[in-house]
C-alpha positions as CSV (number, residue, x, y, z in Angstrom):
1,X,-53.6,-99.5,22.4
2,X,-53.4,-101.5,19.2
3,X,-50.5,-101.6,16.9
4,X,-52.6,-99.8,14.2
5,X,-53.3,-96.9,16.5
6,X,-49.7,-96.6,17.4
7,X,-48.6,-96.6,13.8
8,X,-51.2,-93.9,12.9
9,X,-50.0,-91.8,15.8
10,X,-46.3,-92.1,14.8
11,X,-47.0,-91.3,11.2
12,X,-49.1,-88.3,12.2
13,X,-46.3,-86.9,14.4
14,X,-43.8,-87.5,11.7
15,X,-45.8,-85.6,9.2
16,X,-46.3,-82.7,11.7
17,X,-42.5,-82.6,12.4
18,X,-41.8,-82.4,8.7
19,X,-44.2,-79.6,8.2
20,X,-42.6,-77.7,11.1
21,X,-39.2,-78.1,9.7
22,X,-40.4,-76.9,6.3
23,X,-41.9,-73.8,8.0
24,X,-38.7,-73.1,9.9
25,X,-36.7,-73.3,6.7
26,X,-39.1,-71.1,4.8
27,X,-39.1,-68.5,7.6
28,X,-35.3,-68.5,7.7
29,X,-35.2,-67.9,3.9
30,X,-37.7,-65.1,4.2
31,X,-35.8,-63.6,7.1
32,X,-32.6,-63.5,5.0
33,X,-34.5,-61.7,2.2
34,X,-36.1,-59.2,4.7
35,X,-32.7,-58.4,6.1
36,X,-31.3,-57.9,2.7
37,X,-34.1,-55.7,1.7
38,X,-33.7,-53.6,4.8
39,X,-30.0,-53.2,4.3
40,X,-30.5,-52.3,0.7
41,X,-33.2,-49.7,1.7
42,X,-30.9,-48.2,4.3
43,X,-28.1,-47.9,1.8
44,X,-30.3,-46.4,-0.9
45,X,-31.8,-44.0,1.6
46,X,-28.3,-43.0,2.8
47,X,-27.2,-42.4,-0.7
48,X,-30.2,-40.1,-1.4
49,X,-29.7,-38.4,1.9
50,X,-26.0,-37.8,1.3
51,X,-26.8,-36.5,-2.2
52,X,-29.4,-34.1,-0.8
53,X,-27.0,-32.8,1.9
54,X,-24.1,-32.5,-0.7
55,X,-26.5,-30.6,-2.9
56,X,-27.4,-28.2,-0.1
57,X,-23.7,-27.6,1.0
58,X,-22.5,-24.0,0.6
59,X,-19.4,-23.6,-1.6
60,X,-16.8,-21.7,0.3
61,X,-13.2,-20.4,-0.2
62,X,-10.8,-20.5,2.7
63,X,-7.8,-18.6,4.0
64,X,-5.2,-20.8,5.8
65,X,-3.9,-19.2,9.0
66,X,-0.2,-18.8,9.1
67,X,2.2,-17.1,11.6
68,X,4.1,-14.2,10.1
69,X,6.1,-11.0,10.9
70,X,4.3,-7.7,10.8
71,X,5.7,-4.1,10.8
72,X,4.5,-1.4,13.1
73,X,4.5,1.8,11.0
74,X,3.9,5.5,11.1
75,X,2.4,6.8,7.8
76,X,3.1,10.3,6.4
77,X,2.7,11.9,3.1
78,X,5.2,14.1,1.2
79,X,6.5,15.0,-2.3
80,X,9.5,13.8,-4.2
81,X,12.1,16.5,-4.6
82,X,15.8,17.0,-5.2
83,X,18.0,16.8,-2.1
84,X,20.5,19.4,-3.1
85,X,19.2,22.3,-5.2
86,X,20.3,25.8,-5.7
87,X,18.8,28.7,-7.4
88,X,21.2,31.3,-8.9
89,X,19.9,34.8,-8.7
90,X,21.2,38.0,-10.3
91,X,23.4,40.2,-8.1
92,X,22.5,43.3,-10.1
93,X,20.1,44.3,-12.9
94,X,21.4,42.6,-16.1
95,X,20.9,41.6,-19.7
96,X,20.9,37.9,-20.5
97,X,23.6,37.7,-23.2
98,X,23.7,33.9,-23.7
99,X,22.5,30.7,-22.1
100,X,24.9,27.8,-22.3
101,X,22.7,25.0,-21.0
102,X,19.3,23.5,-21.4
103,X,16.9,22.0,-18.9
104,X,17.9,18.4,-18.2
105,X,21.6,19.0,-19.0
106,X,24.2,17.5,-16.7
107,X,26.8,20.1,-15.6
108,X,29.9,20.0,-13.5
109,X,31.2,22.4,-10.9
110,X,32.8,25.4,-12.7
111,X,30.8,25.0,-16.0
112,X,29.6,28.3,-17.4
113,X,25.8,28.4,-17.3
114,X,25.0,32.0,-18.3
115,X,26.7,35.1,-19.6
116,X,25.2,38.4,-18.6
117,X,25.8,42.1,-18.9
118,X,25.5,43.6,-15.4
119,X,24.3,47.1,-15.2
120,X,26.2,49.5,-13.0
121,X,24.3,52.8,-13.1
122,X,26.8,55.7,-12.5
123,X,25.7,58.8,-10.5
124,X,25.9,60.9,-13.7
125,X,23.3,58.6,-15.3
126,X,21.1,58.8,-12.2
127,X,21.2,62.6,-12.4
128,X,20.2,62.4,-16.0
129,X,17.4,60.0,-15.2
130,X,16.3,60.8,-11.6
131,X,13.7,58.1,-11.4
132,X,16.1,55.1,-12.2
133,X,13.7,52.6,-10.7
134,X,10.9,53.6,-13.1
135,X,13.4,53.6,-15.9
136,X,14.5,50.1,-15.2
137,X,10.9,48.9,-14.8
138,X,10.0,50.4,-18.1
139,X,13.0,48.9,-19.7
140,X,12.3,45.4,-18.3
141,X,8.9,45.7,-19.8
142,X,10.4,46.5,-23.2
143,X,8.9,50.0,-23.2
144,X,12.2,51.9,-23.2
145,X,13.4,53.6,-26.3
146,X,16.4,52.4,-28.4
147,X,18.3,55.5,-27.2
148,X,17.9,54.6,-23.5
149,X,18.8,51.0,-24.2
150,X,22.0,51.9,-26.0
151,X,23.0,54.3,-23.3
152,X,22.4,51.7,-20.6
153,X,24.4,49.2,-22.5
154,X,27.4,51.5,-22.1
155,X,27.4,51.0,-18.4
156,X,27.3,47.2,-18.4
157,X,30.0,44.8,-17.3
158,X,30.1,41.3,-18.8
159,X,30.0,38.5,-16.3
160,X,30.0,34.7,-16.5
161,X,27.8,32.7,-14.1
162,X,29.2,29.3,-13.1
163,X,27.8,26.0,-11.6
164,X,28.5,25.7,-7.9
165,X,28.4,21.9,-7.9
166,X,27.9,18.8,-10.1
167,X,24.3,18.5,-11.0
168,X,21.5,18.9,-13.5
169,X,19.8,22.0,-14.9
170,X,16.2,21.7,-13.6
171,X,14.9,25.1,-14.8
172,X,15.9,28.2,-16.6
173,X,13.8,31.3,-15.8
174,X,14.6,33.7,-18.7
175,X,15.5,33.9,-22.4
176,X,18.5,35.4,-24.2
177,X,18.4,39.2,-24.6
178,X,16.0,39.7,-21.7
179,X,16.6,42.3,-19.1
180,X,16.2,41.2,-15.5
181,X,16.1,43.2,-12.3
182,X,18.3,42.7,-9.2
183,X,17.8,39.4,-7.3
184,X,15.8,37.8,-10.0
185,X,16.0,34.0,-10.3
186,X,18.1,33.0,-13.3
187,X,18.7,29.3,-13.3
188,X,18.2,26.3,-10.9
189,X,20.7,23.4,-10.5
190,X,19.7,20.1,-8.8
191,X,21.9,17.3,-7.5
192,X,21.9,14.4,-10.1
193,X,19.9,11.3,-8.9
194,X,19.8,12.8,-5.4
195,X,16.2,12.7,-4.3
196,X,14.4,13.1,-0.9
197,X,10.9,13.1,0.4
198,X,10.3,15.5,3.3
199,X,7.4,14.6,5.6
200,X,5.9,16.0,8.7
201,X,5.5,13.9,11.8
202,X,3.2,14.9,14.6
203,X,5.0,15.8,17.9
204,X,3.1,12.9,19.7
205,X,4.8,10.3,17.5
206,X,8.2,11.8,16.7
207,X,9.8,10.0,19.6
208,X,9.3,6.7,17.7
209,X,11.2,8.0,14.7
210,X,15.0,7.3,14.4
211,X,17.5,7.9,11.7
212,X,18.2,4.7,9.7
213,X,14.7,3.3,10.0
214,X,13.5,1.6,6.9
215,X,10.6,3.1,4.9
216,X,8.1,1.6,2.4
217,X,7.2,4.2,-0.2
218,X,4.2,4.2,-2.6
219,X,3.5,6.7,-5.3
220,X,-0.2,7.0,-6.2
221,X,0.9,7.9,-9.7
222,X,2.5,4.4,-10.1
223,X,0.1,1.6,-9.6
224,X,1.0,-1.8,-8.1
225,X,4.6,-0.8,-7.3
226,X,6.4,0.1,-4.1
227,X,9.8,1.5,-3.3
228,X,12.1,1.4,-0.3
229,X,14.1,4.1,1.5
230,X,15.2,5.1,5.0
231,X,15.1,8.1,7.4
232,X,18.2,10.2,7.0
233,X,17.5,13.3,8.9
234,X,15.2,14.6,11.7
235,X,14.8,18.4,12.2
236,X,16.1,19.9,15.4
237,X,13.0,22.1,15.8
238,X,9.3,21.6,15.6
239,X,7.0,23.8,13.7
240,X,3.3,24.5,13.3
241,X,1.5,23.5,10.2
242,X,-2.1,23.4,9.1
243,X,-3.7,20.0,9.5
244,X,-7.2,18.5,9.3
245,X,-8.1,19.7,12.8
246,X,-6.4,23.1,12.5
247,X,-2.8,24.0,13.5
248,X,-0.7,21.1,14.8
249,X,2.9,20.9,15.9
250,X,5.1,18.6,13.9
251,X,8.7,17.8,13.1
252,X,10.1,17.5,9.6
253,X,11.6,14.1,8.8
254,X,13.7,13.6,5.6
255,X,13.3,10.2,3.8
256,X,15.8,9.2,1.1
257,X,14.6,6.6,-1.5
258,X,17.0,3.8,-2.2
259,X,16.4,3.9,-5.9
260,X,14.3,6.1,-8.2
261,X,13.2,4.9,-11.7
262,X,12.7,7.0,-14.8
263,X,8.9,6.6,-14.5
264,X,8.9,8.9,-11.4
265,X,8.8,12.7,-11.7
266,X,9.8,15.4,-9.3
267,X,6.8,16.7,-7.4
268,X,4.9,13.3,-7.3
269,X,3.0,12.6,-4.1
270,X,4.4,9.9,-1.9
271,X,2.9,7.8,0.8
272,X,5.6,6.7,3.3
273,X,5.3,4.0,5.9
274,X,8.1,4.4,8.4
275,X,8.8,1.0,10.1
276,X,9.3,1.7,13.8
277,X,9.4,-2.0,14.9
278,X,8.5,-5.5,13.8
279,X,6.4,-8.0,15.7
280,X,7.6,-11.6,15.1
281,X,5.6,-14.8,14.7
282,X,2.1,-13.4,15.0
283,X,-1.2,-14.7,13.5
284,X,-2.3,-11.9,11.1
285,X,-5.8,-12.0,9.7
286,X,-7.0,-9.6,6.9
287,X,-9.6,-7.1,8.2
288,X,-12.2,-8.2,5.7
289,X,-12.3,-11.8,7.1
290,X,-13.4,-10.7,10.6
291,X,-17.0,-10.0,11.7
292,X,-18.4,-8.7,15.0
293,X,-21.6,-8.8,16.9
294,X,-22.7,-7.9,20.5
295,X,-20.4,-10.6,21.9
296,X,-17.3,-9.5,20.1
297,X,-15.2,-10.3,17.0
298,X,-15.5,-13.7,15.3
299,X,-14.7,-15.7,12.2
300,X,-16.1,-18.8,10.6
301,X,-13.8,-21.8,10.6
302,X,-14.0,-24.7,8.2
303,X,-13.9,-27.9,10.3
304,X,-14.4,-30.9,8.1
305,X,-17.5,-30.2,6.1
306,X,-19.1,-27.8,8.6
307,X,-18.8,-24.1,9.3
308,X,-18.1,-23.2,12.9
309,X,-18.5,-19.7,14.4
310,X,-15.4,-18.9,16.4
311,X,-15.0,-15.8,18.7
312,X,-11.5,-14.3,18.7
313,X,-9.4,-11.8,20.7
314,X,-7.6,-9.3,18.5
315,X,-4.5,-7.3,19.2
316,X,-2.4,-4.7,17.3
317,X,-3.6,-3.5,14.0
318,X,-1.3,-3.3,10.9
319,X,-1.7,-2.1,7.3
320,X,-2.6,-5.6,6.1
321,X,-4.6,-6.9,8.9
322,X,-5.0,-7.4,12.7
323,X,-3.2,-9.7,15.1
324,X,-5.3,-12.4,16.7
325,X,-4.1,-13.1,20.2
326,X,-6.6,-15.9,21.1
327,X,-9.0,-18.1,19.2
328,X,-7.0,-19.2,16.2
329,X,-4.2,-21.7,15.5
330,X,-1.8,-22.0,12.7
331,X,-3.2,-24.0,9.7
332,X,-6.8,-23.6,10.6
333,X,-9.0,-22.5,7.7
334,X,-11.0,-19.2,7.8
335,X,-14.0,-19.1,5.5
336,X,-13.6,-16.1,3.3
337,X,-17.1,-15.6,2.0
338,X,-18.6,-15.5,5.5
339,X,-21.8,-13.7,4.5
340,X,-22.9,-16.8,2.7
341,X,-22.7,-19.2,5.7
342,X,-24.1,-19.7,9.2
343,X,-22.9,-21.6,12.2
344,X,-23.2,-25.3,11.7
345,X,-23.9,-25.1,8.0
346,X,-22.7,-27.9,5.8
347,X,-20.0,-26.6,3.4
348,X,-18.0,-27.6,0.4
349,X,-14.5,-26.1,0.3
350,X,-13.7,-25.1,-3.3
351,X,-10.3,-23.5,-3.0
352,X,-7.8,-22.7,-0.3
353,X,-5.6,-19.8,0.5
């Protein structure tokens, strides 16, 4: 081989090597750009995808599970009334001479409440007026003549009627100058600030009631306010009363409120929750947060950004909810608006509870 041929071959191979190196460098540069484009596309796609998911997420409110104490109660209804109250009746037919108190007045034992003229009809008068009962009836109806009235007045004895104990005048049944028959109600005295609520407890539950048990009291006439009290007395005998299902046997229980405000009135209806025992450290869930299907009771739990359907085992029921024995732990979050979500749905928690 000549030197010229060898030189041509060398230069040809050198040119080819340079072209190959250039191609490799160009491919490497292109490869970098392709990778950069791919990563950018993935990031952009991820952003759009996340945005779409976030847009589709259901807004939910949650209730945070906590352990608490819950009262076992027996509920009964009654009316607010005075504990000590006495109605003073007339011993004999009489005229009301004067009334020395008004409704609402506070009186002390021994205070004069009324002055009356008691009628003592002698036998001679009965002989003159044989039908004394008709006479008295006519007189009480203001139909008797002045002559008869004047004659009856001659046989009257003046008498003062006193308060038997410290209290308040709750009602006065007659006016001055009225004539009232024997055993008529004259005036009623009630113990000052001495109130009770009698309730009837069914015989099947009375064994759970004890004197001294605390009571939560709500008066429907007073919104958003509750009172406290305690059981002070349980009747020795049962009695039959009319209930929703007919006659039922019950025992009267007396509840004494701890404090009564001026906004309450005698005769107001009262709803009384007698606390028979207290369950400690239970998970209590409001009734409205629990759903059920053919497989049992369940709630929706917020886990991260997803709604999860969770079946639970319930226990005792209370006024404010039901105990959950199995299926929930403290600090888990129950989705409140459960009708708006489904199992596995993406969620956005807006506020907690």
